[in-house]
C-alpha positions in Angstrom: 71.7 98.2 142.1 73.0 95.3 139.9 70.2 95.9 137.4 71.2 99.5 136.7 74.9 98.5 136.4 74.0 95.8 133.9 71.9 98.3 131.9 74.8 100.9 132.0 77.3 98.3 130.8 74.9 97.4 127.9 74.1 101.0 127.0 73.8 101.4 123.2 74.1 97.6 122.6 70.9 96.1 121.3 69.6 92.7 122.1 70.1 91.8 118.4 73.8 92.6 118.7 74.1 90.6 121.9 72.5 87.5 120.4 74.4 87.8 117.1 77.8 88.1 118.9 77.1 85.2 121.2 76.1 83.0 118.2 79.2 84.0 116.3 81.4 83.2 119.3 79.8 80.0 120.5 77.4 78.7 117.8 73.9 77.7 118.5 74.8 74.3 120.0 77.2 75.6 122.6 75.0 78.6 123.4 72.2 76.2 124.0 74.4 74.3 126.4 75.4 77.4 128.3 71.9 78.8 128.5 69.3 76.0 128.2 66.4 77.7 126.6 64.4 76.3 123.7 64.9 79.2 121.4 68.7 78.2 121.4 68.2 74.4 121.2 65.2 73.8 119.0 65.4 75.2 115.4 67.2 78.3 116.6 67.3 81.6 114.7 68.1 85.2 115.6 64.5 86.3 115.0 62.9 83.6 117.1 65.4 84.2 119.9 64.8 87.9 119.9 61.1 87.4 120.1 61.4 85.1 123.0 64.0 87.1 124.9 62.0 90.3 124.6 59.1 88.7 126.3 61.0 86.7 128.9 63.0 88.9 131.4 64.7 86.0 133.2 66.1 84.5 130.0 67.2 87.9 128.7 69.1 88.4 132.0 71.0 85.2 131.5 71.9 86.2 127.9 73.0 89.7 129.0 75.1 88.2 131.9 76.9 85.8 129.5 77.5 88.6 127.1 79.0 90.8 129.9 81.3 88.0 131.0 83.0 88.1 127.6 85.5 90.7 126.3 84.3 92.2 123.0 86.2 94.6 120.7 84.8 98.1 120.6 
């Protein structure tokens, strides 16, 4: 049930938008502290993060959860 509600809340929001907004809000260093994955802590970039997150469902879930905890302007 939670999976579908997460998907609904993120409807129309791409993974690229999610990662970009999180980086703009927190910066790579803080994002790497909040979600300890190598693509955020070792030579991070949007492209490398997207590649990893698209292949790694558990990591993507953590990123989506952090995104949903924030209030974003429409």
